[in-house]
N, C-alpha and C positions, 0 to 999 in steps of 0.2 A: 504494500500500500504506500502511496505517496504521502508526504507530510500534510498536504492540503486535504487529502481524503481522510487522514486520521483526525484532523481538526474538525472536519464536517461530521464524522462519526461521534466525536466527543460532544459536539453541540446537540446531538440527538439524545445523548445519554445524560449529560450533566445539566443541572438547572443553573439559573442565573439570578442575581439580584436585579430585578427589573425596574425598580422604582425606589423612592424614598419611603420607608415604612415608618409612618408617624403615628400608628395606633398607640393608644395610651398605655396599654399593658404589654409586658414582655410576651405573654402567652398569645395575645392577639397579633403581635408583629410576627411571631414565629408561624402562627397559623396562616397568616396572609402569605408569607413566603412559600409555604408548602402548597397552598391553593394556587398560587401563581406558577407552580412548577410540578403539577400533577404528573406522576409517572417518571419523574426525573430523579437523578441522584444529586443530593445536596451534601456539601462537606460541612464539617463542624465549624470551620472558619466562616463559611457563609452564614450559618445559623447564629454564631456569636456576633457577627457584624450586624445582623438585623436585630438581634436582641438588645443591642446598645440603646441606651436612652437617647432619643432623638434631640433632646435639649442639651443634656450635659455630656453626652458621648461616653458615659460610663458603662462598662460591661457588667451586667449583673452576675454575681457568683452562682446564682441558682437557675441559670438558663436551662440546664439539663433537666431540672425538676419540672419546669414549665412544659418542656417537650414531652416528658413522661405523662403529665396531666392531659395533654392532647390525646395520648393513647388511651389512658385509663378512664378519664372523666368524660371525654367527648367521643370516644370510640373510633378514633382515626387509626388506620393501619399504617404505621410508619416503621419500615424495616431498617435494620442497621446492618453493618458489614457482617455481623455475627449470624444473621438470619440466613 
């Protein structure tokens, strides 16, 4: 495969941060990121970036708990590399 072809395939697999996520809660920002990237692979760095407070830029320590809540409380099927 050529490098350009590899990049095209990556774009089909990996999600992107498509906008500024200004939702008030960490959980809602992460949820919006996943909904914008249904069926795509998101990295922890992407999730952490979106989890940052849009005003202060601070990354919450508990972003992974909010992700877990999307699975358990809201019923989303979010796979990890372990699945």
